[in-house]
N, C-alpha and C positions, 0 to 999 in steps of 0.2 A: 471535553478536556479542551485546555488550550495552552499553546507554548506563544508567549509574548516576548520574552526576553530570556538572557543567560543561557546555559547549556543544560541540555537533560538528555540522560541517557538510560537505553533500554537494550535489553538482549533482544525481547520478544515484546511485540505491542499488536493487539487484536483491536480494531475499530469496529465494532458490531460482530459479536460472535454469538450463535445460538446453539450452543451444544447440546443443552438438556432441555430444550422446548421453552424456555423462558425468553422474554422479549429480549431480542438482540440487537437492538438499534444502538448506533454508536456514531458519535460526531467529535471530529477533531477539527479544531482552527489553529492555524499558524500564522503568526503575523510577525515574528521577531524571534530573534535568539536562534539558536542551532539545537535540533533534535537528532540524537544521533541512535542509530539501531544496528545491533551487532550480528544478529542471528536472523531475525524474520520480522514483517510486519504484514499483517492481512488487513485488508479493507473490505469488510463483508465477508464473513467466514461461517462455513457450516450452516447455511440457512439465515445467517443474520443479515442486516443491512448495516453498512457503513458508509459514512462520508467523511472525506477530508477535504476542507477549503483551505488553500494556502494563497496568501495575500502578500506575504512577505517572509524574511528568515530563510533558514536552510534546513531541510531535512536530509538527512545523510545517511545512506546506508552503506556501512564499511565492515567487513568481515571479522568477528573477534573468534570465530570457532576455529578448531583444527583443520577444516578442509574449506577452505575459501573458494573453492570451484563449485561447491554446493551449499553454503550458507550466504545468509544476507540477502534472502529473497523478499521481494515486494510482491504481494499478490492481491489485485484488485479485481474483487469477486472471486471467491474461493471455495470450494466443495460445496456447491449449490447455493453460495451466497450472493450477495447483490452489492457491489461496491461502486463508487465513484470518487474519483481524485480529481479535484478542480483546482488547477494552479493559476493564478492571474499575476502573482508577482512573487520574487524569492526565487529559490534554486532548490530543485529536486535532484540529488546525486546519488547514483548507485554505481559503487565501486566493487564490482563482482558478484557472482549470484545471478539471480536472474530477475526480471522484471515480467511477471504474469499477468494478462489481462483476460479473465474469465476462465480460470483454472479448476480443473476437475482430475480427480485421479481415482482409479480402482472403479468402484460401483457408486460413487457418490453422485448427486444430481448435478446437473448441468448449472454452471455459474453465468451470471452477468458482470462485466467488468466495463467501466468507462472513465477514459482518461480523458480530461478537457484541458487544453492549453489555451491561454489567451494573455492579453495584456504584454507585460515584461517578464512572465513566468518562463524559467528556463528548466529543461530536463535534460538530464545526462545519464544515460544507460549504456552499459556495456553489452548485454545479451537479454534485449526484448524478446518474450516467447508470447505469442499468440496462438493458442491451440484452435485447430480447425473446427471442433464441434462447439465451441463456446459462442456465446451472445456477447459480442464485445465492439467498441467502438474507440477511436482516438479521434479528438477534434481539435 
């Protein structure tokens, strides 16, 4: 999937999700425009592998649910998934909720999450969460 211009709105977006044992690889390239997420974005979810490459534009997570303290999460590596978010240009903005790198809950397998920031890429997040048991890295 690609975001190259204009505005695109999602409540929920999973990039690489493997819930039913199918090939759960997903890719998102963002080079322009604005991608708005209102409830949650998973990069590498439930055993899937997901990669986001952002070279421009804006990815904006702004709560649209009734409980802004608990919604609009960005999970990079979630519930046994492997996620990688590479930002070398543009802006990633999280206004509320949580940024989780390598998240797992309950009895779900450990996740792997990586956030790579380089070039002119800019990341704004109010509440980053990095669980102690996760395999995660920020560069």
